[in-house]
PDB file with SEQRES, HELIX, SHEET and CRYST1 records, atoms N, CA, C and O in Angstrom:
SEQRES   1 A   90  MET MET SER PRO TYR GLY THR PHE ASP GLU VAL ILE GLY          
SEQRES   2 A   90  MET ILE SER ALA GLN ILE ALA LYS GLY PRO TYR LEU PHE          
SEQRES   3 A   90  GLY GLU ARG PHE THR ALA ALA GLU VAL MET TRP GLY GLY          
SEQRES   4 A   90  ALA LEU ASN TRP THR THR LYS PHE GLY LEU VAL PRO GLU          
SEQRES   5 A   90  THR PRO GLU ILE ALA ALA TYR ALA GLN ARG ALA ALA ALA          
SEQRES   6 A   90  ARG PRO THR PHE GLN LYS VAL ARG ASN ASP ASP ALA ALA          
SEQRES   7 A   90  LEU VAL ALA GLN HIS GLU ALA ALA ALA LYS ALA SER              
HELIX    1 AA1 PHE A    8  LYS A   21  1                                  14    
HELIX    2 AA2 ALA A   32  LYS A   46  1                                  15    
HELIX    3 AA3 PRO A   54  ALA A   64  1                                  11    
HELIX    4 AA4 PRO A   67  ALA A   89  1                                  23    
SHEET    1 AA1 2 MET A   2  SER A   3  0                                        
SHEET    2 AA1 2 GLY A   6  THR A   7 -1                                        
CRYST1    1.000    1.000    1.000  90.00  90.00  90.00 P 1           1          
ATOM      1  N   MET A   1       0.845  -1.160   0.000  1.00  0.00           N  
ATOM      2  CA  MET A   1       0.000   0.000   0.000  1.00  0.00           C  
ATOM      3  C   MET A   1       0.905   1.242   0.000  1.00  0.00           C  
ATOM      4  O   MET A   1       1.907   1.299   0.713  1.00  0.00           O  
ATOM      5  N   MET A   2       0.530   2.219  -0.807  1.00  0.00           N  
ATOM      6  CA  MET A   2       1.320   3.443  -0.923  1.00  0.00           C  
ATOM      7  C   MET A   2       0.487   4.651  -0.485  1.00  0.00           C  
ATOM      8  O   MET A   2      -0.736   4.666  -0.621  1.00  0.00           O  
ATOM      9  N   SER A   3       1.157   5.626   0.026  1.00  0.00           N  
ATOM     10  CA  SER A   3       0.546   6.918   0.309  1.00  0.00           C  
ATOM     11  C   SER A   3       1.402   7.943  -0.431  1.00  0.00           C  
ATOM     12  O   SER A   3       2.457   7.588  -0.956  1.00  0.00           O  
ATOM     13  N   PRO A   4       0.979   9.189  -0.485  1.00  0.00           N  
ATOM     14  CA  PRO A   4       1.817  10.203  -1.139  1.00  0.00           C  
ATOM     15  C   PRO A   4       3.174  10.361  -0.458  1.00  0.00           C  
ATOM     16  O   PRO A   4       4.094  10.941  -1.035  1.00  0.00           O  
ATOM     17  N   TYR A   5       3.302   9.852   0.755  1.00  0.00           N  
ATOM     18  CA  TYR A   5       4.527  10.014   1.522  1.00  0.00           C  
ATOM     19  C   TYR A   5       5.483   8.838   1.382  1.00  0.00           C  
ATOM     20  O   TYR A   5       6.663   8.971   1.708  1.00  0.00           O  
ATOM     21  N   GLY A   6       5.012   7.702   0.909  1.00  0.00           N  
ATOM     22  CA  GLY A   6       5.843   6.515   0.789  1.00  0.00           C  
ATOM     23  C   GLY A   6       5.061   5.285   1.205  1.00  0.00           C  
ATOM     24  O   GLY A   6       3.844   5.341   1.386  1.00  0.00           O  
ATOM     25  N   THR A   7       5.754   4.190   1.352  1.00  0.00           N  
ATOM     26  CA  THR A   7       5.102   2.957   1.775  1.00  0.00           C  
ATOM     27  C   THR A   7       4.746   3.050   3.257  1.00  0.00           C  
ATOM     28  O   THR A   7       5.242   3.917   3.977  1.00  0.00           O  
ATOM     29  N   PHE A   8       3.890   2.151   3.691  1.00  0.00           N  
ATOM     30  CA  PHE A   8       3.505   2.089   5.103  1.00  0.00           C  
ATOM     31  C   PHE A   8       4.750   1.987   5.978  1.00  0.00           C  
ATOM     32  O   PHE A   8       4.900   2.740   6.940  1.00  0.00           O  
ATOM     33  N   ASP A   9       5.640   1.058   5.645  1.00  0.00           N  
ATOM     34  CA  ASP A   9       6.845   0.853   6.456  1.00  0.00           C  
ATOM     35  C   ASP A   9       7.734   2.090   6.478  1.00  0.00           C  
ATOM     36  O   ASP A   9       8.324   2.407   7.511  1.00  0.00           O  
ATOM     37  N   GLU A  10       7.840   2.799   5.342  1.00  0.00           N  
ATOM     38  CA  GLU A  10       8.650   4.020   5.308  1.00  0.00           C  
ATOM     39  C   GLU A  10       8.059   5.108   6.190  1.00  0.00           C  
ATOM     40  O   GLU A  10       8.783   5.787   6.919  1.00  0.00           O  
ATOM     41  N   VAL A  11       6.753   5.271   6.124  1.00  0.00           N  
ATOM     42  CA  VAL A  11       6.101   6.313   6.920  1.00  0.00           C  
ATOM     43  C   VAL A  11       6.220   5.989   8.410  1.00  0.00           C  
ATOM     44  O   VAL A  11       6.599   6.852   9.202  1.00  0.00           O  
ATOM     45  N   ILE A  12       5.904   4.764   8.794  1.00  0.00           N  
ATOM     46  CA  ILE A  12       6.002   4.377  10.214  1.00  0.00           C  
ATOM     47  C   ILE A  12       7.452   4.460  10.682  1.00  0.00           C  
ATOM     48  O   ILE A  12       7.718   4.871  11.811  1.00  0.00           O  
ATOM     49  N   GLY A  13       8.383   4.072   9.824  1.00  0.00           N  
ATOM     50  CA  GLY A  13       9.805   4.172  10.176  1.00  0.00           C  
ATOM     51  C   GLY A  13      10.236   5.609  10.418  1.00  0.00           C  
ATOM     52  O   GLY A  13      10.968   5.891  11.367  1.00  0.00           O  
ATOM     53  N   MET A  14       9.781   6.519   9.559  1.00  0.00           N  
ATOM     54  CA  MET A  14      10.123   7.931   9.709  1.00  0.00           C  
ATOM     55  C   MET A  14       9.506   8.507  10.982  1.00  0.00           C  
ATOM     56  O   MET A  14      10.169   9.227  11.727  1.00  0.00           O  
ATOM     57  N   ILE A  15       8.243   8.188  11.227  1.00  0.00           N  
ATOM     58  CA  ILE A  15       7.574   8.675  12.443  1.00  0.00           C  
ATOM     59  C   ILE A  15       8.296   8.137  13.684  1.00  0.00           C  
ATOM     60  O   ILE A  15       8.561   8.883  14.628  1.00  0.00           O  
ATOM     61  N   SER A  16       8.607   6.850  13.674  1.00  0.00           N  
ATOM     62  CA  SER A  16       9.296   6.236  14.816  1.00  0.00           C  
ATOM     63  C   SER A  16      10.657   6.872  15.049  1.00  0.00           C  
ATOM     64  O   SER A  16      11.033   7.135  16.191  1.00  0.00           O  
ATOM     65  N   ALA A  17      11.398   7.121  13.974  1.00  0.00           N  
ATOM     66  CA  ALA A  17      12.720   7.751  14.105  1.00  0.00           C  
ATOM     67  C   ALA A  17      12.606   9.152  14.688  1.00  0.00           C  
ATOM     68  O   ALA A  17      13.427   9.543  15.517  1.00  0.00           O  
ATOM     69  N   GLN A  18      11.609   9.906  14.270  1.00  0.00           N  
ATOM     70  CA  GLN A  18      11.426  11.263  14.781  1.00  0.00           C  
ATOM     71  C   GLN A  18      11.042  11.267  16.249  1.00  0.00           C  
ATOM     72  O   GLN A  18      11.598  12.038  17.031  1.00  0.00           O  
ATOM     73  N   ILE A  19      10.090  10.409  16.642  1.00  0.00           N  
ATOM     74  CA  ILE A  19       9.647  10.442  18.045  1.00  0.00           C  
ATOM     75  C   ILE A  19      10.672   9.820  18.983  1.00  0.00           C  
ATOM     76  O   ILE A  19      10.622  10.044  20.193  1.00  0.00           O  
ATOM     77  N   ALA A  20      11.604   9.039  18.434  1.00  0.00           N  
ATOM     78  CA  ALA A  20      12.679   8.495  19.267  1.00  0.00           C  
ATOM     79  C   ALA A  20      13.663   9.598  19.668  1.00  0.00           C  
ATOM     80  O   ALA A  20      14.377   9.457  20.661  1.00  0.00           O  
ATOM     81  N   LYS A  21      13.705  10.694  18.902  1.00  0.00           N  
ATOM     82  CA  LYS A  21      14.633  11.802  19.175  1.00  0.00           C  
ATOM     83  C   LYS A  21      14.162  12.718  20.301  1.00  0.00           C  
ATOM     84  O   LYS A  21      14.980  13.326  20.992  1.00  0.00           O  
ATOM     85  N   GLY A  22      12.873  12.816  20.483  1.00  0.00           N  
ATOM     86  CA  GLY A  22      12.363  13.746  21.483  1.00  0.00           C  
ATOM     87  C   GLY A  22      10.919  13.417  21.789  1.00  0.00           C  
ATOM     88  O   GLY A  22      10.346  12.507  21.190  1.00  0.00           O  
ATOM     89  N   PRO A  23      10.342  14.129  22.692  1.00  0.00           N  
ATOM     90  CA  PRO A  23       8.981  13.763  23.074  1.00  0.00           C  
ATOM     91  C   PRO A  23       7.973  13.954  21.942  1.00  0.00           C  
ATOM     92  O   PRO A  23       6.944  13.279  21.908  1.00  0.00           O  
ATOM     93  N   TYR A  24       8.265  14.878  21.010  1.00  0.00           N  
ATOM     94  CA  TYR A  24       7.328  15.149  19.927  1.00  0.00           C  
ATOM     95  C   TYR A  24       8.036  15.065  18.583  1.00  0.00           C  
ATOM     96  O   TYR A  24       9.259  14.935  18.526  1.00  0.00           O  
ATOM     97  N   LEU A  25       7.286  15.137  17.530  1.00  0.00           N  
ATOM     98  CA  LEU A  25       7.840  14.973  16.185  1.00  0.00           C  
ATOM     99  C   LEU A  25       8.940  15.978  15.872  1.00  0.00           C  
ATOM    100  O   LEU A  25       9.895  15.655  15.166  1.00  0.00           O  
ATOM    101  N   PHE A  26       8.809  17.191  16.392  1.00  0.00           N  
ATOM    102  CA  PHE A  26       9.802  18.220  16.109  1.00  0.00           C  
ATOM    103  C   PHE A  26      10.592  18.611  17.344  1.00  0.00           C  
ATOM    104  O   PHE A  26      11.065  19.741  17.461  1.00  0.00           O  
ATOM    105  N   GLY A  27      10.728  17.672  18.260  1.00  0.00           N  
ATOM    106  CA  GLY A  27      11.536  17.907  19.447  1.00  0.00           C  
ATOM    107  C   GLY A  27      10.709  18.112  20.693  1.00  0.00           C  
ATOM    108  O   GLY A  27       9.807  17.329  20.992  1.00  0.00           O  
ATOM    109  N   GLU A  28      11.020  19.170  21.418  1.00  0.00           N  
ATOM    110  CA  GLU A  28      10.403  19.430  22.718  1.00  0.00           C  
ATOM    111  C   GLU A  28       9.046  20.115  22.622  1.00  0.00           C  
ATOM    112  O   GLU A  28       8.302  20.162  23.602  1.00  0.00           O  
ATOM    113  N   ARG A  29       8.723  20.641  21.457  1.00  0.00           N  
ATOM    114  CA  ARG A  29       7.523  21.468  21.327  1.00  0.00           C  
ATOM    115  C   ARG A  29       6.356  20.707  20.727  1.00  0.00           C  
ATOM    116  O   ARG A  29       6.499  20.054  19.693  1.00  0.00           O  
ATOM    117  N   PHE A  30       5.211  20.787  21.369  1.00  0.00           N  
ATOM    118  CA  PHE A  30       3.968  20.196  20.862  1.00  0.00           C  
ATOM    119  C   PHE A  30       3.488  21.062  19.704  1.00  0.00           C  
ATOM    120  O   PHE A  30       3.340  22.275  19.848  1.00  0.00           O  
ATOM    121  N   THR A  31       3.242  20.426  18.542  1.00  0.00           N  
ATOM    122  CA  THR A  31       2.841  21.164  17.346  1.00  0.00           C  
ATOM    123  C   THR A  31       1.533  20.599  16.787  1.00  0.00           C  
ATOM    124  O   THR A  31       0.982  19.634  17.316  1.00  0.00           O  
ATOM    125  N   ALA A  32       1.054  21.213  15.723  1.00  0.00           N  
ATOM    126  CA  ALA A  32      -0.149  20.720  15.049  1.00  0.00           C  
ATOM    127  C   ALA A  32       0.057  19.294  14.543  1.00  0.00           C  
ATOM    128  O   ALA A  32      -0.904  18.534  14.422  1.00  0.00           O  
ATOM    129  N   ALA A  33       1.295  18.930  14.248  1.00  0.00           N  
ATOM    130  CA  ALA A  33       1.583  17.558  13.786  1.00  0.00           C  
ATOM    131  C   ALA A  33       1.199  16.549  14.859  1.00  0.00           C  
ATOM    132  O   ALA A  33       0.763  15.442  14.543  1.00  0.00           O  
ATOM    133  N   GLU A  34       1.357  16.921  16.124  1.00  0.00           N  
ATOM    134  CA  GLU A  34       0.985  16.006  17.207  1.00  0.00           C  
ATOM    135  C   GLU A  34      -0.520  15.819  17.295  1.00  0.00           C  
ATOM    136  O   GLU A  34      -1.000  14.744  17.655  1.00  0.00           O  
ATOM    137  N   VAL A  35      -1.264  16.871  16.964  1.00  0.00           N  
ATOM    138  CA  VAL A  35      -2.723  16.740  16.966  1.00  0.00           C  
ATOM    139  C   VAL A  35      -3.116  15.650  15.976  1.00  0.00           C  
ATOM    140  O   VAL A  35      -3.942  14.791  16.284  1.00  0.00           O  
ATOM    141  N   MET A  36      -2.519  15.691  14.786  1.00  0.00           N  
ATOM    142  CA  MET A  36      -2.850  14.701  13.768  1.00  0.00           C  
ATOM    143  C   MET A  36      -2.273  13.322  14.107  1.00  0.00           C  
ATOM    144  O   MET A  36      -3.010  12.339  14.182  1.00  0.00           O  
ATOM    145  N   TRP A  37      -0.968  13.255  14.307  1.00  0.00           N  
ATOM    146  CA  TRP A  37      -0.321  11.956  14.490  1.00  0.00           C  
ATOM    147  C   TRP A  37      -0.594  11.349  15.862  1.00  0.00           C  
ATOM    148  O   TRP A  37      -0.745  10.133  15.972  1.00  0.00           O  
ATOM    149  N   GLY A  38      -0.661  12.162  16.901  1.00  0.00           N  
ATOM    150  CA  GLY A  38      -0.940  11.623  18.235  1.00  0.00           C  
ATOM    151  C   GLY A  38      -2.294  10.951  18.287  1.00  0.00           C  
ATOM    152  O   GLY A  38      -2.422   9.836  18.793  1.00  0.00           O  
ATOM    153  N   GLY A  39      -3.312  11.629  17.761  1.00  0.00           N  
ATOM    154  CA  GLY A  39      -4.645  11.038  17.723  1.00  0.00           C  
ATOM    155  C   GLY A  39      -4.720   9.827  16.821  1.00  0.00           C  
ATOM    156  O   GLY A  39      -5.327   8.814  17.169  1.00  0.00           O  
ATOM    157  N   ALA A  40      -4.092   9.939  15.645  1.00  0.00           N  
ATOM    158  CA  ALA A  40      -4.128   8.832  14.685  1.00  0.00           C  
ATOM    159  C   ALA A  40      -3.423   7.594  15.230  1.00  0.00           C  
ATOM    160  O   ALA A  40      -3.942   6.484  15.113  1.00  0.00           O  
ATOM    161  N   LEU A  41      -2.256   7.773  15.819  1.00  0.00           N  
ATOM    162  CA  LEU A  41      -1.524   6.614  16.341  1.00  0.00           C  
ATOM    163  C   LEU A  41      -2.212   6.035  17.572  1.00  0.00           C  
ATOM    164  O   LEU A  41      -2.193   4.823  17.784  1.00  0.00           O  
ATOM    165  N   ASN A  42      -2.807   6.881  18.367  1.00  0.00           N  
ATOM    166  CA  ASN A  42      -3.553   6.383  19.523  1.00  0.00           C  
ATOM    167  C   ASN A  42      -4.675   5.466  19.059  1.00  0.00           C  
ATOM    168  O   ASN A  42      -4.879   4.389  19.620  1.00  0.00           O  
ATOM    169  N   TRP A  43      -5.390   5.892  18.047  1.00  0.00           N  
ATOM    170  CA  TRP A  43      -6.529   5.129  17.527  1.00  0.00           C  
ATOM    171  C   TRP A  43      -6.070   3.894  16.755  1.00  0.00           C  
ATOM    172  O   TRP A  43      -6.582   2.799  16.986  1.00  0.00           O  
ATOM    173  N   THR A  44      -5.117   4.054  15.848  1.00  0.00           N  
ATOM    174  CA  THR A  44      -4.725   2.935  14.977  1.00  0.00           C  
ATOM    175  C   THR A  44      -3.996   1.822  15.716  1.00  0.00           C  
ATOM    176  O   THR A  44      -4.089   0.661  15.318  1.00  0.00           O  
ATOM    177  N   THR A  45      -3.276   2.148  16.780  1.00  0.00           N  
ATOM    178  CA  THR A  45      -2.626   1.079  17.544  1.00  0.00           C  
ATOM    179  C   THR A  45      -3.649   0.255  18.319  1.00  0.00           C  
ATOM    180  O   THR A  45      -3.471  -0.947  18.511  1.00  0.00           O  
ATOM    181  N   LYS A  46      -4.726   0.913  18.763  1.00  0.00           N  
ATOM    182  CA  LYS A  46      -5.765   0.180  19.502  1.00  0.00           C  
ATOM    183  C   LYS A  46      -6.462  -0.854  18.623  1.00  0.00           C  
ATOM    184  O   LYS A  46      -6.929  -1.880  19.117  1.00  0.00           O  
ATOM    185  N   PHE A  47      -6.530  -0.585  17.331  1.00  0.00           N  
ATOM    186  CA  PHE A  47      -7.176  -1.511  16.407  1.00  0.00           C  
ATOM    187  C   PHE A  47      -6.176  -2.412  15.692  1.00  0.00           C  
ATOM    188  O   PHE A  47      -6.559  -3.169  14.800  1.00  0.00           O  
ATOM    189  N   GLY A  48      -4.908  -2.343  16.066  1.00  0.00           N  
ATOM    190  CA  GLY A  48      -3.893  -3.200  15.474  1.00  0.00           C  
ATOM    191  C   GLY A  48      -3.514  -2.834  14.050  1.00  0.00           C  
ATOM    192  O   GLY A  48      -2.917  -3.642  13.338  1.00  0.00           O  
ATOM    193  N   LEU A  49      -3.856  -1.624  13.630  1.00  0.00           N  
ATOM    194  CA  LEU A  49      -3.525  -1.192  12.273  1.00  0.00           C  
ATOM    195  C   LEU A  49      -2.082  -0.723  12.164  1.00  0.00           C  
ATOM    196  O   LEU A  49      -1.478  -0.781  11.093  1.00  0.00           O  
ATOM    197  N   VAL A  50      -1.538  -0.262  13.276  1.00  0.00           N  
ATOM    198  CA  VAL A  50      -0.150   0.184  13.363  1.00  0.00           C  
ATOM    199  C   VAL A  50       0.476  -0.573  14.526  1.00  0.00           C  
ATOM    200  O   VAL A  50      -0.136  -0.685  15.588  1.00  0.00           O  
ATOM    201  N   PRO A  51       1.692  -1.095  14.341  1.00  0.00           N  
ATOM    202  CA  PRO A  51       2.327  -1.828  15.443  1.00  0.00           C  
ATOM    203  C   PRO A  51       2.579  -0.916  16.644  1.00  0.00           C  
ATOM    204  O   PRO A  51       3.042   0.215  16.495  1.00  0.00           O  
ATOM    205  N   GLU A  52       2.272  -1.419  17.816  1.00  0.00           N  
ATOM    206  CA  GLU A  52       2.446  -0.637  19.044  1.00  0.00           C  
ATOM    207  C   GLU A  52       3.850  -0.854  19.591  1.00  0.00           C  
ATOM    208  O   GLU A  52       4.048  -1.562  20.578  1.00  0.00           O  
ATOM    209  N   THR A  53       4.827  -0.226  18.924  1.00  0.00           N  
ATOM    210  CA  THR A  53       6.204  -0.301  19.386  1.00  0.00           C  
ATOM    211  C   THR A  53       6.335   0.548  20.656  1.00  0.00           C  
ATOM    212  O   THR A  53       5.460   1.367  20.935  1.00  0.00           O  
ATOM    213  N   PRO A  54       7.404   0.367  21.422  1.00  0.00           N  
ATOM    214  CA  PRO A  54       7.568   1.189  22.622  1.00  0.00           C  
ATOM    215  C   PRO A  54       7.548   2.692  22.322  1.00  0.00           C  
ATOM    216  O   PRO A  54       6.957   3.465  23.075  1.00  0.00           O  
ATOM    217  N   GLU A  55       8.192   3.108  21.223  1.00  0.00           N  
ATOM    218  CA  GLU A  55       8.232   4.526  20.868  1.00  0.00           C  
ATOM    219  C   GLU A  55       6.838   5.046  20.527  1.00  0.00           C  
ATOM    220  O   GLU A  55       6.429   6.108  20.997  1.00  0.00           O  
ATOM    221  N   ILE A  56       6.116   4.289  19.707  1.00  0.00           N  
ATOM    222  CA  ILE A  56       4.779   4.715  19.293  1.00  0.00           C  
ATOM    223  C   ILE A  56       3.829   4.715  20.479  1.00  0.00           C  
ATOM    224  O   ILE A  56       3.030   5.640  20.623  1.00  0.00           O  
ATOM    225  N   ALA A  57       3.898   3.699  21.333  1.00  0.00           N  
ATOM    226  CA  ALA A  57       3.023   3.631  22.506  1.00  0.00           C  
ATOM    227  C   ALA A  57       3.274   4.820  23.437  1.00  0.00           C  
ATOM    228  O   ALA A  57       2.324   5.439  23.918  1.00  0.00           O  
ATOM    229  N   ALA A  58       4.537   5.140  23.691  1.00  0.00           N  
ATOM    230  CA  ALA A  58       4.866   6.261  24.576  1.00  0.00           C  
ATOM    231  C   ALA A  58       4.407   7.585  23.965  1.00  0.00           C  
ATOM    232  O   ALA A  58       3.890   8.451  24.671  1.00  0.00           O  
ATOM    233  N   TYR A  59       4.592   7.739  22.674  1.00  0.00           N  
ATOM    234  CA  TYR A  59       4.158   8.955  21.982  1.00  0.00           C  
ATOM    235  C   TYR A  59       2.644   9.107  22.055  1.00  0.00           C  
ATOM    236  O   TYR A  59       2.143  10.185  22.374  1.00  0.00           O  
ATOM    237  N   ALA A  60       1.921   8.047  21.764  1.00  0.00           N  
ATOM    238  CA  ALA A  60       0.459   8.088  21.813  1.00  0.00           C  
ATOM    239  C   ALA A  60      -0.018   8.405  23.235  1.00  0.00           C  
ATOM    240  O   ALA A  60      -0.989   9.140  23.412  1.00  0.00           O  
ATOM    241  N   GLN A  61       0.653   7.860  24.232  1.00  0.00           N  
ATOM    242  CA  GLN A  61       0.293   8.146  25.626  1.00  0.00           C  
ATOM    243  C   GLN A  61       0.549   9.612  25.974  1.00  0.00           C  
ATOM    244  O   GLN A  61      -0.246  10.229  26.683  1.00  0.00           O  
ATOM    245  N   ARG A  62       1.668  10.175  25.473  1.00  0.00           N  
ATOM    246  CA  ARG A  62       1.941  11.597  25.718  1.00  0.00           C  
ATOM    247  C   ARG A  62       0.857  12.470  25.094  1.00  0.00           C  
ATOM    248  O   ARG A  62       0.398  13.435  25.705  1.00  0.00           O  
ATOM    249  N   ALA A  63       0.458  12.127  23.887  1.00  0.00           N  
ATOM    250  CA  ALA A  63      -0.591  12.900  23.216  1.00  0.00           C  
ATOM    251  C   ALA A  63      -1.909  12.771  23.979  1.00  0.00           C  
ATOM    252  O   ALA A  63      -2.611  13.763  24.172  1.00  0.00           O  
ATOM    253  N   ALA A  64      -2.244  11.568  24.410  1.00  0.00           N  
ATOM    254  CA  ALA A  64      -3.506  11.321  25.116  1.00  0.00           C  
ATOM    255  C   ALA A  64      -3.527  11.974  26.498  1.00  0.00           C  
ATOM    256  O   ALA A  64      -4.602  12.205  27.049  1.00  0.00           O  
ATOM    257  N   ALA A  65      -2.378  12.268  27.055  1.00  0.00           N  
ATOM    258  CA  ALA A  65      -2.304  12.897  28.376  1.00  0.00           C  
ATOM    259  C   ALA A  65      -2.561  14.402  28.320  1.00  0.00           C  
ATOM    260  O   ALA A  65      -2.748  15.038  29.357  1.00  0.00           O  
ATOM    261  N   ARG A  66      -2.570  14.972  27.124  1.00  0.00           N  
ATOM    262  CA  ARG A  66      -2.806  16.409  26.976  1.00  0.00           C  
ATOM    263  C   ARG A  66      -4.223  16.763  27.438  1.00  0.00           C  
ATOM    264  O   ARG A  66      -5.161  16.012  27.167  1.00  0.00           O  
ATOM    265  N   PRO A  67      -4.392  17.885  28.126  1.00  0.00           N  
ATOM    266  CA  PRO A  67      -5.720  18.254  28.629  1.00  0.00           C  
ATOM    267  C   PRO A  67      -6.794  18.324  27.545  1.00  0.00           C  
ATOM    268  O   PRO A  67      -7.918  17.874  27.766  1.00  0.00           O  
ATOM    269  N   THR A  68      -6.472  18.871  26.398  1.00  0.00           N  
ATOM    270  CA  THR A  68      -7.486  18.986  25.343  1.00  0.00           C  
ATOM    271  C   THR A  68      -7.870  17.619  24.798  1.00  0.00           C  
ATOM    272  O   THR A  68      -9.040  17.387  24.495  1.00  0.00           O  
ATOM    273  N   PHE A  69      -6.917  16.717  24.667  1.00  0.00           N  
ATOM    274  CA  PHE A  69      -7.213  15.357  24.218  1.00  0.00           C  
ATOM    275  C   PHE A  69      -8.185  14.701  25.194  1.00  0.00           C  
ATOM    276  O   PHE A  69      -9.155  14.063  24.785  1.00  0.00           O  
ATOM    277  N   GLN A  70      -7.918  14.864  26.480  1.00  0.00           N  
ATOM    278  CA  GLN A  70      -8.791  14.282  27.496  1.00  0.00           C  
ATOM    279  C   GLN A  70     -10.175  14.918  27.471  1.00  0.00           C  
ATOM    280  O   GLN A  70     -11.177  14.227  27.657  1.00  0.00           O  
ATOM    281  N   LYS A  71     -10.240  16.235  27.241  1.00  0.00           N  
ATOM    282  CA  LYS A  71     -11.532  16.914  27.159  1.00  0.00           C  
ATOM    283  C   LYS A  71     -12.348  16.369  25.998  1.00  0.00           C  
ATOM    284  O   LYS A  71     -13.537  16.089  26.149  1.00  0.00           O  
ATOM    285  N   VAL A  72     -11.717  16.218  24.844  1.00  0.00           N  
ATOM    286  CA  VAL A  72     -12.428  15.698  23.676  1.00  0.00           C  
ATOM    287  C   VAL A  72     -12.887  14.265  23.935  1.00  0.00           C  
ATOM    288  O   VAL A  72     -14.010  13.901  23.585  1.00  0.00           O  
ATOM    289  N   ARG A  73     -12.038  13.461  24.538  1.00  0.00           N  
ATOM    290  CA  ARG A  73     -12.411  12.078  24.873  1.00  0.00           C  
ATOM    291  C   ARG A  73     -13.616  12.063  25.807  1.00  0.00           C  
ATOM    292  O   ARG A  73     -14.536  11.270  25.611  1.00  0.00           O  
ATOM    293  N   ASN A  74     -13.623  12.933  26.827  1.00  0.00           N  
ATOM    294  CA  ASN A  74     -14.753  13.009  27.764  1.00  0.00           C  
ATOM    295  C   ASN A  74     -16.019  13.501  27.070  1.00  0.00           C  
ATOM    296  O   ASN A  74     -17.108  12.982  27.312  1.00  0.00           O  
ATOM    297  N   ASP A  75     -15.869  14.506  26.205  1.00  0.00           N  
ATOM    298  CA  ASP A  75     -17.020  15.012  25.451  1.00  0.00           C  
ATOM    299  C   ASP A  75     -17.602  13.916  24.564  1.00  0.00           C  
ATOM    300  O   ASP A  75     -18.821  13.769  24.479  1.00  0.00           O  
ATOM    301  N   ASP A  76     -16.736  13.147  23.902  1.00  0.00           N  
ATOM    302  CA  ASP A  76     -17.202  12.033  23.067  1.00  0.00           C  
ATOM    303  C   ASP A  76     -17.951  10.995  23.902  1.00  0.00           C  
ATOM    304  O   ASP A  76     -18.996  10.496  23.483  1.00  0.00           O  
ATOM    305  N   ALA A  77     -17.420  10.673  25.075  1.00  0.00           N  
ATOM    306  CA  ALA A  77     -18.079   9.689  25.944  1.00  0.00           C  
ATOM    307  C   ALA A  77     -19.451  10.186  26.385  1.00  0.00           C  
ATOM    308  O   ALA A  77     -20.397   9.403  26.468  1.00  0.00           O  
ATOM    309  N   ALA A  78     -19.562  11.477  26.665  1.00  0.00           N  
ATOM    310  CA  ALA A  78     -20.854  12.046  27.060  1.00  0.00           C  
ATOM    311  C   ALA A  78     -21.852  11.971  25.911  1.00  0.00           C  
ATOM    312  O   ALA A  78     -23.027  11.673  26.125  1.00  0.00           O  
ATOM    313  N   LEU A  79     -21.385  12.240  24.688  1.00  0.00           N  
ATOM    314  CA  LEU A  79     -22.265  12.144  23.523  1.00  0.00           C  
ATOM    315  C   LEU A  79     -22.719  10.709  23.277  1.00  0.00           C  
ATOM    316  O   LEU A  79     -23.877  10.473  22.932  1.00  0.00           O  
ATOM    317  N   VAL A  80     -21.823   9.766  23.452  1.00  0.00           N  
ATOM    318  CA  VAL A  80     -22.181   8.352  23.292  1.00  0.00           C  
ATOM    319  C   VAL A  80     -23.239   7.987  24.318  1.00  0.00           C  
ATOM    320  O   VAL A  80     -24.214   7.312  23.987  1.00  0.00           O  
ATOM    321  N   ALA A  81     -23.061   8.421  25.555  1.00  0.00           N  
ATOM    322  CA  ALA A  81     -24.045   8.119  26.613  1.00  0.00           C  
ATOM    323  C   ALA A  81     -25.408   8.722  26.281  1.00  0.00           C  
ATOM    324  O   ALA A  81     -26.439   8.083  26.494  1.00  0.00           O  
ATOM    325  N   GLN A  82     -25.416   9.944  25.762  1.00  0.00           N  
ATOM    326  CA  GLN A  82     -26.672  10.591  25.374  1.00  0.00           C  
ATOM    327  C   GLN A  82     -27.366   9.807  24.250  1.00  0.00           C  
ATOM    328  O   GLN A  82     -28.577   9.587  24.299  1.00  0.00           O  
ATOM    329  N   HIS A  83     -26.612   9.397  23.260  1.00  0.00           N  
ATOM    330  CA  HIS A  83     -27.173   8.646  22.143  1.00  0.00           C  
ATOM    331  C   HIS A  83     -27.693   7.289  22.577  1.00  0.00           C  
ATOM    332  O   HIS A  83     -28.752   6.849  22.129  1.00  0.00           O  
ATOM    333  N   GLU A  84     -26.944   6.624  23.453  1.00  0.00           N  
ATOM    334  CA  GLU A  84     -27.397   5.325  23.956  1.00  0.00           C  
ATOM    335  C   GLU A  84     -28.679   5.470  24.772  1.00  0.00           C  
ATOM    336  O   GLU A  84     -29.584   4.643  24.659  1.00  0.00           O  
ATOM    337  N   ALA A  85     -28.759   6.512  25.589  1.00  0.00           N  
ATOM    338  CA  ALA A  85     -29.973   6.749  26.388  1.00  0.00           C  
ATOM    339  C   ALA A  85     -31.156   7.048  25.479  1.00  0.00           C  
ATOM    340  O   ALA A  85     -32.259   6.555  25.713  1.00  0.00           O  
ATOM    341  N   ALA A  86     -30.935   7.844  24.452  1.00  0.00           N  
ATOM    342  CA  ALA A  86     -32.018   8.165  23.514  1.00  0.00           C  
ATOM    343  C   ALA A  86     -32.476   6.913  22.739  1.00  0.00           C  
ATOM    344  O   ALA A  86     -33.666   6.740  22.473  1.00  0.00           O  
ATOM    345  N   ALA A  87     -31.526   6.059  22.389  1.00  0.00           N  
ATOM    346  CA  ALA A  87     -31.873   4.827  21.669  1.00  0.00           C  
ATOM    347  C   ALA A  87     -32.686   3.891  22.564  1.00  0.00           C  
ATOM    348  O   ALA A  87     -33.628   3.257  22.087  1.00  0.00           O  
ATOM    349  N   LYS A  88     -32.345   3.792  23.841  1.00  0.00           N  
ATOM    350  CA  LYS A  88     -33.083   2.932  24.765  1.00  0.00           C  
ATOM    351  C   LYS A  88     -34.487   3.477  25.034  1.00  0.00           C  
ATOM    352  O   LYS A  88     -35.440   2.722  25.226  1.00  0.00           O  
ATOM    353  N   ALA A  89     -34.585   4.809  25.042  1.00  0.00           N  
ATOM    354  CA  ALA A  89     -35.876   5.447  25.339  1.00  0.00           C  
ATOM    355  C   ALA A  89     -36.862   5.311  24.183  1.00  0.00           C  
ATOM    356  O   ALA A  89     -38.074   5.376  24.387  1.00  0.00           O  
ATOM    357  N   SER A  90     -36.345   5.121  22.970  1.00  0.00           N  
ATOM    358  CA  SER A  90     -37.271   5.054  21.828  1.00  0.00           C  
ATOM    359  C   SER A  90     -37.628   3.650  21.432  1.00  0.00           C  
ATOM    360  O   SER A  90     -38.395   3.450  20.490  1.00  0.00           O  
TER     361      SER A  90                                                      
END                                                                             
């Protein structure tokens, strides 16, 4: 499988090499890239789509520990609960 960036293995290899250098893709600073890749890797590793290497797991955990990530996760859980309650009521 190819993406505009390269093969799956090339992309995962590049991401892994970058996050092995520092806490985030571009070093010490949290950037918009973390919003995309942190969320994506958190989700894709849970479904086994991306291997959960130590580097990727630690990176995904750092992204998930961010206050905004947790807020969105809580908001999503509240919406799921509302939808489930509405489905049971009807």
